[in-house]
C-alpha positions in Angstrom: 135.9 69.1 63.5 138.2 68.1 60.6 137.2 69.6 57.3 135.7 67.0 54.9 137.1 67.4 51.4 137.1 65.7 48.0 140.3 65.7 46.0 140.3 65.7 42.2 143.6 65.3 40.3 144.2 65.1 36.6 145.2 61.8 35.0 148.7 61.0 33.8 150.2 59.7 30.5 152.6 57.3 32.2 151.1 54.0 33.3 152.6 51.2 35.4 154.2 48.3 33.7 151.8 45.4 33.2 148.6 47.4 33.5 145.7 45.5 31.9 144.0 46.3 28.7 140.3 45.9 27.9 139.8 42.7 25.9 136.9 41.6 23.8 135.2 38.2 24.4 137.2 37.0 21.4 140.4 37.9 23.2 141.3 41.0 21.1 143.0 43.8 22.9 141.3 47.2 22.7 143.6 50.2 22.6 141.7 53.4 23.6 142.8 56.5 21.8 141.3 59.9 20.8 141.8 59.3 17.0 141.7 55.7 16.0 142.3 56.6 12.4 145.7 58.0 13.2 146.9 55.1 15.4 149.1 52.3 14.1 147.0 49.2 13.6 147.8 45.6 14.5 145.8 42.5 13.5 145.0 41.5 17.1 144.3 45.0 18.4 141.2 47.2 18.0 141.8 51.0 18.2 138.8 52.8 19.4 137.4 55.9 21.2 135.7 55.1 24.5 132.3 56.1 23.0 132.7 54.0 19.9 130.4 51.0 19.7 131.5 47.4 20.2 129.9 45.6 17.2 129.4 42.3 19.2 127.4 43.8 22.1 126.0 46.8 20.5 127.1 48.9 23.5 129.8 51.5 23.7 133.1 50.5 25.2 132.4 53.1 28.0 129.0 51.4 28.8 130.8 48.0 28.9 133.4 49.4 31.3 130.7 51.0 33.5 128.9 47.6 33.6 132.2 45.9 34.5 132.8 48.3 37.4 129.2 47.8 38.7 129.8 44.0 38.7 133.1 44.4 40.4 131.8 46.7 43.1 128.9 44.4 43.7 130.5 41.0 43.4 134.3 41.5 43.2 134.4 40.2 39.7 137.6 41.4 37.9 138.3 38.7 35.4 140.2 41.0 33.0 142.6 42.0 35.8 142.2 45.8 35.5 143.8 48.1 38.0 141.9 50.8 40.0 142.7 54.2 38.5 144.9 55.3 41.4 147.2 52.3 40.8 147.1 52.6 37.0 149.3 55.7 36.9 153.0 55.4 37.6 153.3 58.6 39.8 153.2 57.8 43.5 151.0 60.9 44.3 147.8 59.0 43.3 148.5 56.2 45.8 149.6 58.7 48.5 146.4 60.7 48.2 144.3 57.6 48.6 146.4 56.5 51.6 145.6 59.9 53.2 142.0 60.5 52.2 140.6 57.1 51.1 139.4 55.8 47.7 135.9 57.4 48.2 137.3 60.9 48.5 139.9 60.9 45.7 138.9 61.3 42.1 140.7 61.2 38.8 139.9 63.7 36.0 140.6 61.6 33.0 140.6 62.9 29.4 139.4 59.4 28.3 136.8 58.5 31.0 135.7 61.7 32.7 135.5 62.2 36.5 136.0 58.7 38.0 136.5 57.6 41.6 140.0 56.5 42.4 139.0 52.8 42.6 137.3 52.8 39.2 138.8 49.8 37.3 140.5 51.4 34.3 142.1 49.8 31.3 145.2 51.1 29.5 144.4 54.1 27.4 146.2 57.0 25.6 144.0 60.0 25.6 145.0 63.5 26.8 144.1 67.2 26.6 147.8 68.0 26.9 150.4 67.8 24.1 150.9 64.3 22.9 150.8 62.2 19.8 148.2 62.9 17.1 146.2 59.8 18.0 146.1 60.7 21.7 145.0 64.3 21.6 141.4 65.1 22.6 140.1 68.5 21.5 138.1 70.5 23.9 135.3 70.7 21.3 134.9 67.0 20.9 131.9 65.3 22.6 132.6 62.4 25.0 130.0 60.8 27.2 132.2 61.5 30.2 131.6 59.5 33.4 130.8 61.6 36.5 131.2 59.6 39.7 131.4 62.6 42.0 128.5 62.6 44.5 126.6 65.8 45.3 128.8 66.2 48.4 126.8 69.0 50.1 128.8 70.9 52.7 132.1 69.7 51.4 135.0 71.4 49.6 136.2 70.0 46.3 139.8 70.7 45.3 141.3 70.4 41.8 144.9 69.8 41.0 145.3 69.9 37.2 146.7 72.0 34.4 144.7 74.5 32.5 143.7 72.1 29.7 141.6 70.1 32.2 139.7 73.1 33.7 136.9 73.1 31.2 136.0 69.5 31.7 136.2 69.9 35.5 133.9 73.0 35.5 131.4 71.2 33.3 131.2 68.0 35.4 131.4 69.6 38.8 128.5 72.0 38.5 126.3 71.9 41.6 128.6 69.6 43.5 129.9 70.4 47.0 129.8 73.5 49.0 132.8 75.1 47.3 135.1 74.2 44.5 138.7 75.4 44.6 141.0 75.3 41.5 144.8 75.7 42.0 146.7 77.2 39.2 150.3 78.3 38.5 150.0 80.7 35.5 150.4 84.4 35.9 146.9 85.0 34.5 143.9 83.9 36.6 142.0 81.2 34.7 138.3 81.4 34.0 136.7 78.7 36.1 132.9 79.4 36.3 131.4 78.4 39.7 134.8 77.8 41.3 137.3 79.8 43.4 140.8 80.0 42.1 143.9 79.8 44.2 147.4 80.6 42.9 150.2 78.1 43.6 153.7 79.7 43.5 156.2 77.4 41.9 159.1 77.5 39.4 158.0 74.2 38.0 156.2 74.0 34.8 155.7 70.3 33.9 153.5 68.3 36.3 153.5 71.1 38.8 150.1 70.0 40.1 151.7 66.8 41.6 153.8 69.1 43.8 150.8 71.2 44.6 148.7 68.2 45.6 151.5 66.9 47.8 152.0 70.3 49.5 148.3 70.4 50.2 148.2 66.9 51.5 151.1 67.7 53.8 149.5 70.9 55.1 152.1 73.2 53.5 149.4 75.1 51.6 145.6 75.5 52.2 142.6 76.4 50.1 
C-alpha cells in the first residue's frame, strides 16, 4: 500500500506577475505587511496586518478572507480573482507538488496566513520570517491569528520543507496532527522541533535549499 502523506512547504517572497490583491468594497487595494507603519503609503492603498480590522465590516481582514474562501469552496465565487496559494508563488515547486500529491495533501506554511491548504485563495502580501524589508519582517514573538487548515490526518506522515525561521510556527500549528511529523533541515546543528522527528538534508545550497529538498523527496531521491 502506498504511504499516505501530507506535504508542508514554506511560502515564498516572489509572487507571479498579475497576482490579485484584496480589494475593499470601495475598490481600494489592501497591501498586507507585517508593519504597516513602516510601509510606503499611497492614497488608494491600505497597508494592514492580516489581523487588523476593516473599519467598514468590523471584521479582521483574515476573517474576511476566510469567509471569501468558504464561499468560493461552496459556490465557486471568486469575484476578486485571487489565485490559489500554489499558483501565487513564482517557483514551480509548488505547482509540481500539487501535480503529484493533489491540492488536499499539499499545504503552505505562510508567515502571513498560517498553515493553509494549497488551493486557499490568497491575495498578494509581503510578510516573512526570513530577512526582508522592515515592513515585511514578522517577529517570532508577535501574535497572529494564524489559519490552520491541516486536518487531524490520523495514521499519516506530515513532512515539512522550510528554513529554521518557520519551524516554531509549524510546531505550534501541527500539534496533535498526523501519525508522525518529519522536519528536514540543512544546518549542522539539529534544530529543536518538539513533537517532530528531524531529518538532515545534505546540500551545499544555502538559499532556498528546501525547494531542492522537496523536489528530491517528490522524485524519490530521499526518504523520511
